[in-house]
C-alpha positions as CSV (number, residue, x, y, z in Angstrom):
1,M,92.7,55.9,74.6
2,A,92.1,59.5,76.4
3,K,93.6,62.7,76.1
4,E,95.3,63.9,78.8
5,K,94.4,66.2,81.3
6,T,96.7,69.5,80.6
7,A,97.3,71.4,83.8
8,K,95.7,75.5,83.5
9,K,98.5,77.3,84.5
10,T,96.9,80.1,86.4
11,Q,97.9,83.6,86.5
12,T,97.4,86.2,90.2
13,K,95.6,89.2,89.5
14,K,97.9,92.0,91.1
15,V,96.2,93.0,93.7
16,S,94.8,96.8,93.9
17,P,95.9,99.2,95.5
18,Y,92.7,99.5,96.9
19,N,91.8,95.3,98.2
20,K,94.9,95.7,100.0
21,F,93.8,99.1,101.8
22,M,90.1,97.7,102.7
23,K,92.4,94.1,104.2
24,D,94.6,95.2,106.1
25,E,91.4,98.1,107.4
26,L,89.2,96.2,108.1
27,A,91.8,94.4,110.7
28,K,92.5,97.5,112.0
29,V,89.1,99.0,112.4
30,K,87.5,95.5,113.4
31,A,90.2,95.8,115.9
32,A,89.6,98.7,117.6
33,N,85.8,97.3,117.9
34,P,85.2,93.8,118.3
35,G,81.6,93.8,119.0
36,I,80.8,96.2,115.7
37,A,79.3,94.6,112.5
38,H,81.1,93.1,109.3
39,K,79.1,96.0,106.7
40,E,79.5,98.4,110.2
41,A,83.2,97.5,109.7
42,F,83.1,97.7,105.4
43,K,81.4,101.3,106.0
44,K,84.1,102.7,108.2
45,A,87.2,101.0,106.5
46,A,85.5,102.8,103.2
47,Q,84.9,106.2,104.1
48,N,89.1,105.6,105.0
49,W,89.9,104.5,101.7
50,G,88.5,108.4,101.0
51,T,91.2,110.3,103.1
52,A,94.0,107.5,102.7
53,P,98.2,108.1,101.1
54,E,97.4,105.0,99.4
55,N,94.4,106.1,96.9
56,P,95.0,107.1,93.9
57,K,92.7,109.3,93.4
58,K,92.9,111.1,96.3
59,K,96.3,113.0,94.9
60,T,94.5,113.6,91.2
61,A,91.7,116.0,93.7
62,D,93.3,117.2,95.6
63,A,95.1,119.0,92.6
64,K,92.1,120.5,91.2
């Protein structure tokens, strides 16, 4: 008798604010600059994260 395989329950991780922002921001940067390389678009989006209101670390940095 072979053991029956049990279906694994997969839990989805909560999307971090950074990942959500980067997904949206990368699309915006690429739409504004259609010919830009992905690496360059990602750099611009990452720079925008530093000043984004969604950035939780920005709030603590302003308090200092």
